[in-house]
The first five atom37 places (N, CA, C, CB, O) and aatype in JSON, in Angstrom:
{
  "aatype": [20, 20, 20, 20, 20, 20, 20, 20, 20, 20, 20, 20, 20, 20, 20, 20, 20, 20, 20, 20, 20, 20, 20, 20, 20, 20, 20, 20, 20, 20, 20, 20, 20, 20, 20, 20, 20, 20, 20, 20, 20, 20, 20, 20, 20, 20, 20, 20, 20, 20, 20, 20, 20, 20, 20, 20, 20, 20, 20, 20, 20, 20],
  "atom_mask": [
    [1, 1, 1, 1, 1],
    [1, 1, 1, 1, 1],
    [1, 1, 1, 1, 1],
    [1, 1, 1, 1, 1],
    [1, 1, 1, 1, 1],
    [1, 1, 1, 1, 1],
    [1, 1, 1, 1, 1],
    [1, 1, 1, 1, 1],
    [1, 1, 1, 1, 1],
    [1, 1, 1, 1, 1],
    [1, 1, 1, 1, 1],
    [1, 1, 1, 1, 1],
    [1, 1, 1, 1, 1],
    [1, 1, 1, 1, 1],
    [1, 1, 1, 1, 1],
    [1, 1, 1, 1, 1],
    [1, 1, 1, 1, 1],
    [1, 1, 1, 1, 1],
    [1, 1, 1, 1, 1],
    [1, 1, 1, 1, 1],
    [1, 1, 1, 1, 1],
    [1, 1, 1, 1, 1],
    [1, 1, 1, 1, 1],
    [1, 1, 1, 1, 1],
    [1, 1, 1, 1, 1],
    [1, 1, 1, 1, 1],
    [1, 1, 1, 1, 1],
    [1, 1, 1, 1, 1],
    [1, 1, 1, 1, 1],
    [1, 1, 1, 1, 1],
    [1, 1, 1, 1, 1],
    [1, 1, 1, 1, 1],
    [1, 1, 1, 1, 1],
    [1, 1, 1, 1, 1],
    [1, 1, 1, 1, 1],
    [1, 1, 1, 1, 1],
    [1, 1, 1, 1, 1],
    [1, 1, 1, 1, 1],
    [1, 1, 1, 1, 1],
    [1, 1, 1, 1, 1],
    [1, 1, 1, 1, 1],
    [1, 1, 1, 1, 1],
    [1, 1, 1, 1, 1],
    [1, 1, 1, 1, 1],
    [1, 1, 1, 1, 1],
    [1, 1, 1, 1, 1],
    [1, 1, 1, 1, 1],
    [1, 1, 1, 1, 1],
    [1, 1, 1, 1, 1],
    [1, 1, 1, 1, 1],
    [1, 1, 1, 1, 1],
    [1, 1, 1, 1, 1],
    [1, 1, 1, 1, 1],
    [1, 1, 1, 1, 1],
    [1, 1, 1, 1, 1],
    [1, 1, 1, 1, 1],
    [1, 1, 1, 1, 1],
    [1, 1, 1, 1, 1],
    [1, 1, 1, 1, 1],
    [1, 1, 1, 1, 1],
    [1, 1, 1, 1, 1],
    [1, 1, 1, 1, 1]
  ],
  "atom_positions": [
    [[52.77, 114.63, 85.15], [53.54, 113.88, 85.31], [54.99, 114.46, 83.97], [52.65, 112.4, 85.23], [54.59, 115.04, 82.96]],
    [[56.45, 114.25, 84.12], [57.11, 114.9, 83.66], [57.31, 113.78, 82.5], [58.11, 115.49, 84.52], [56.52, 112.84, 82.49]],
    [[58.21, 113.84, 81.63], [58.21, 113.06, 80.82], [59.9, 112.46, 80.64], [57.51, 113.75, 79.69], [60.43, 111.66, 79.88]],
    [[60.31, 113.18, 81.61], [62.13, 112.79, 82.0], [62.81, 113.94, 80.73], [62.78, 110.44, 81.54], [63.4, 113.34, 79.83]],
    [[62.79, 114.91, 80.63], [63.67, 115.99, 79.69], [63.54, 116.78, 80.38], [63.37, 116.46, 78.3], [62.67, 116.96, 81.22]],
    [[64.77, 117.59, 80.01], [65.02, 119.27, 81.04], [64.08, 120.0, 80.48], [66.67, 120.3, 80.9], [63.89, 119.84, 79.27]],
    [[63.41, 120.82, 81.09], [62.52, 122.4, 80.7], [63.26, 123.47, 80.76], [61.32, 122.85, 81.68], [64.09, 123.41, 81.67]],
    [[63.27, 124.26, 80.25], [63.55, 125.29, 80.73], [63.16, 126.05, 82.33], [63.16, 125.85, 79.78], [62.0, 126.13, 82.72]],
    [[64.07, 126.44, 82.95], [63.69, 126.99, 84.41], [63.34, 125.95, 85.32], [62.49, 127.97, 84.4], [62.86, 126.25, 86.42]],
    [[63.55, 124.56, 84.93], [63.5, 123.52, 86.14], [64.67, 122.73, 86.06], [62.24, 122.53, 86.13], [65.61, 122.59, 85.27]],
    [[64.27, 122.19, 87.27], [65.84, 120.98, 87.89], [65.71, 119.75, 86.48], [65.36, 119.7, 90.22], [64.64, 119.38, 86.02]],
    [[66.81, 119.39, 86.09], [66.88, 118.2, 85.19], [66.28, 116.99, 85.96], [68.41, 117.88, 84.73], [66.62, 116.68, 87.1]],
    [[65.5, 116.46, 85.34], [65.07, 115.36, 85.94], [66.02, 113.93, 85.78], [63.71, 115.23, 85.4], [66.73, 113.75, 84.79]],
    [[65.9, 112.81, 87.03], [66.94, 111.92, 86.89], [67.53, 111.32, 85.83], [66.71, 111.14, 87.44], [67.23, 111.73, 84.71]],
    [[68.39, 110.34, 85.97], [68.75, 110.14, 84.81], [68.46, 108.75, 84.85], [70.07, 110.59, 84.45], [68.75, 108.13, 83.82]],
    [[67.92, 108.07, 85.85], [67.51, 106.83, 86.1], [66.23, 106.82, 86.7], [68.4, 106.16, 86.83], [66.04, 107.61, 87.62]],
    [[65.11, 105.89, 86.26], [63.73, 106.01, 87.32], [64.07, 105.43, 88.66], [62.3, 105.11, 86.76], [64.44, 104.29, 88.94]],
    [[63.84, 106.67, 89.58], [64.12, 106.27, 90.48], [62.73, 105.85, 91.54], [65.06, 107.16, 90.8], [62.73, 105.87, 92.77]],
    [[61.71, 105.5, 90.7], [60.41, 105.28, 91.48], [60.12, 103.68, 91.01], [59.06, 106.5, 91.0], [59.0, 103.17, 91.03]],
    [[61.46, 102.95, 90.54], [61.17, 101.79, 90.07], [62.0, 100.81, 90.93], [61.39, 101.75, 88.61], [62.84, 101.32, 91.68]],
    [[61.87, 99.39, 90.91], [62.31, 98.59, 92.07], [63.91, 98.66, 91.63], [61.54, 96.91, 92.22], [64.13, 98.63, 90.42]],
    [[64.94, 98.75, 92.47], [66.26, 98.46, 92.52], [67.0, 97.14, 91.86], [66.45, 98.49, 93.78], [66.53, 96.05, 92.19]],
    [[68.03, 97.16, 91.04], [68.5, 95.76, 90.85], [69.5, 95.3, 91.93], [69.16, 95.63, 89.48], [70.35, 96.08, 92.37]],
    [[69.38, 94.07, 92.35], [69.93, 93.09, 93.44], [70.74, 92.26, 92.84], [68.93, 92.27, 94.18], [70.71, 91.63, 91.78]],
    [[71.54, 92.38, 93.75], [72.83, 91.22, 93.41], [72.62, 90.11, 94.3], [74.51, 91.78, 93.7], [72.64, 90.31, 95.51]],
    [[72.4, 88.91, 93.8], [72.38, 87.57, 94.51], [73.61, 86.74, 94.77], [71.56, 86.75, 93.79], [74.28, 86.19, 93.89]],
    [[73.86, 86.69, 96.18], [75.14, 85.61, 96.0], [75.43, 84.71, 97.4], [76.68, 86.57, 95.63], [76.2, 84.93, 98.34]],
    [[74.64, 83.75, 97.17], [74.57, 82.51, 98.49], [73.41, 83.54, 99.38], [76.59, 82.09, 99.64], [72.64, 84.32, 98.82]],
    [[73.5, 83.38, 100.53], [73.01, 84.13, 101.28], [73.12, 86.1, 101.59], [73.4, 83.35, 102.16], [72.56, 86.81, 102.43]],
    [[74.22, 86.47, 100.35], [74.33, 88.03, 100.56], [73.4, 88.33, 99.45], [75.94, 88.79, 100.41], [73.15, 87.71, 98.41]],
    [[72.95, 89.41, 99.91], [72.07, 90.34, 98.68], [72.28, 91.69, 99.08], [70.27, 90.08, 98.57], [71.97, 91.99, 100.23]],
    [[72.92, 92.81, 98.09], [73.3, 93.49, 97.89], [72.85, 94.38, 96.78], [74.09, 93.1, 98.0], [72.73, 93.65, 95.8]],
    [[72.53, 95.66, 96.45], [71.93, 96.6, 95.76], [73.25, 97.05, 94.6], [71.33, 97.84, 96.88], [74.42, 97.43, 94.69]],
    [[72.57, 96.84, 93.81], [73.99, 97.03, 92.66], [74.46, 98.49, 92.75], [73.56, 96.74, 90.8], [75.51, 98.67, 92.15]],
    [[74.0, 99.48, 93.29], [73.89, 100.86, 93.33], [75.09, 100.96, 94.7], [72.09, 101.48, 93.57], [75.95, 101.81, 94.89]],
    [[74.75, 99.83, 95.47], [76.0, 99.81, 96.67], [77.2, 99.14, 96.83], [75.59, 99.45, 97.75], [78.1, 99.22, 97.67]],
    [[76.99, 98.26, 95.57], [78.01, 97.31, 95.1], [78.97, 98.24, 94.56], [77.51, 96.21, 94.04], [80.16, 98.05, 94.83]],
    [[78.53, 99.48, 93.64], [79.4, 100.05, 92.74], [80.16, 101.06, 93.84], [78.57, 100.78, 91.37], [81.39, 101.17, 93.81]],
    [[79.18, 101.96, 95.01], [80.13, 102.34, 96.38], [80.99, 101.86, 96.77], [79.73, 102.36, 97.41], [82.04, 102.5, 96.76]],
    [[80.99, 100.73, 97.21], [81.9, 99.42, 97.68], [82.98, 99.33, 96.75], [81.1, 97.94, 97.68], [84.05, 99.73, 97.22]],
    [[83.01, 98.99, 95.79], [83.81, 98.99, 94.72], [84.72, 100.1, 94.76], [83.07, 98.98, 93.57], [85.91, 100.05, 95.08]],
    [[84.1, 101.06, 94.41], [85.09, 102.77, 94.49], [85.62, 102.78, 95.7], [84.16, 104.41, 94.41], [86.79, 103.15, 95.65]],
    [[85.26, 102.55, 96.71], [85.89, 103.07, 98.08], [87.01, 101.73, 98.25], [84.53, 103.25, 99.61], [87.97, 102.15, 98.9]],
    [[87.15, 100.73, 97.98], [88.22, 99.92, 97.63], [89.16, 100.32, 96.82], [87.86, 98.94, 97.18], [90.35, 100.3, 97.15]],
    [[88.72, 100.73, 95.67], [89.95, 101.38, 94.57], [90.59, 102.58, 94.93], [89.41, 101.76, 93.14], [91.64, 102.79, 94.33]],
    [[90.25, 103.37, 95.71], [90.24, 104.64, 96.46], [91.17, 104.04, 97.43], [88.75, 105.26, 97.05], [92.25, 104.63, 97.42]],
    [[91.12, 103.18, 98.16], [91.83, 102.94, 99.33], [93.02, 102.24, 98.99], [91.06, 102.23, 100.3], [94.09, 102.36, 99.59]],
    [[92.77, 101.38, 97.83], [94.36, 100.39, 97.25], [95.22, 101.56, 96.53], [93.98, 98.81, 95.74], [96.43, 101.5, 96.74]],
    [[94.84, 102.45, 95.84], [95.6, 103.59, 95.52], [96.04, 104.29, 96.57], [94.95, 104.4, 94.75], [97.2, 104.66, 96.37]],
    [[95.55, 104.68, 97.75], [96.02, 105.27, 98.57], [97.11, 104.79, 99.34], [95.19, 105.55, 99.12], [98.0, 105.55, 99.74]],
    [[97.1, 103.34, 99.61], [98.23, 102.82, 99.59], [99.34, 102.31, 98.77], [98.02, 102.27, 100.03], [100.37, 101.94, 99.34]],
    [[99.25, 102.24, 97.57], [100.36, 102.1, 96.62], [100.95, 103.55, 96.11], [99.83, 101.24, 95.38], [102.16, 103.68, 96.0]],
    [[100.41, 104.2, 95.94], [100.88, 105.86, 95.51], [101.69, 106.71, 96.15], [99.87, 106.73, 95.48], [101.11, 107.32, 97.05]],
    [[102.77, 106.94, 96.03], [103.34, 107.43, 97.1], [103.22, 109.16, 97.56], [104.69, 107.0, 96.85], [103.13, 110.13, 96.81]],
    [[103.26, 109.09, 99.06], [103.12, 109.89, 99.62], [103.51, 111.29, 99.68], [103.27, 109.46, 100.2], [104.55, 111.33, 100.33]],
    [[103.11, 112.59, 99.27], [103.79, 113.84, 98.64], [104.69, 114.33, 99.51], [102.87, 114.96, 98.28], [104.26, 114.57, 100.64]],
    [[105.87, 114.56, 99.29], [106.87, 115.12, 99.88], [107.24, 116.22, 100.03], [107.57, 114.8, 99.62], [108.06, 116.49, 99.16]],
    [[106.96, 117.51, 101.08], [107.46, 118.45, 101.26], [109.06, 119.04, 100.62], [107.31, 118.32, 102.42], [109.62, 118.7, 99.58]],
    [[109.34, 119.65, 101.28], [110.79, 120.78, 100.64], [111.33, 119.78, 101.72], [110.99, 123.08, 100.9], [110.75, 119.25, 102.66]],
    [[113.06, 119.66, 101.16], [113.84, 119.05, 102.33], [114.44, 120.54, 102.91], [115.18, 117.76, 101.79], [114.46, 121.66, 102.38]],
    [[114.97, 120.0, 104.37], [115.6, 120.89, 105.22], [117.42, 120.84, 104.78], [115.17, 120.35, 106.89], [118.21, 119.91, 104.59]],
    [[117.5, 121.66, 104.76], [119.21, 121.88, 104.45], [119.9, 121.52, 105.81], [119.69, 123.68, 104.0], [121.13, 121.59, 105.91]]
  ]
}
């Protein structure tokens, strides 16, 4: 079993324990993993930024 450290010539170990149980957020009847919640929040941020930031314009015709 590895100790989670990087060894020369080997792939680095995962920064988190992938063998344990996940962390879940409970809100009423809604249950979602914390990792999925983070991904959804990041996607919403990118979506809002895409709506608010100006679209790059090309060179104008003369």
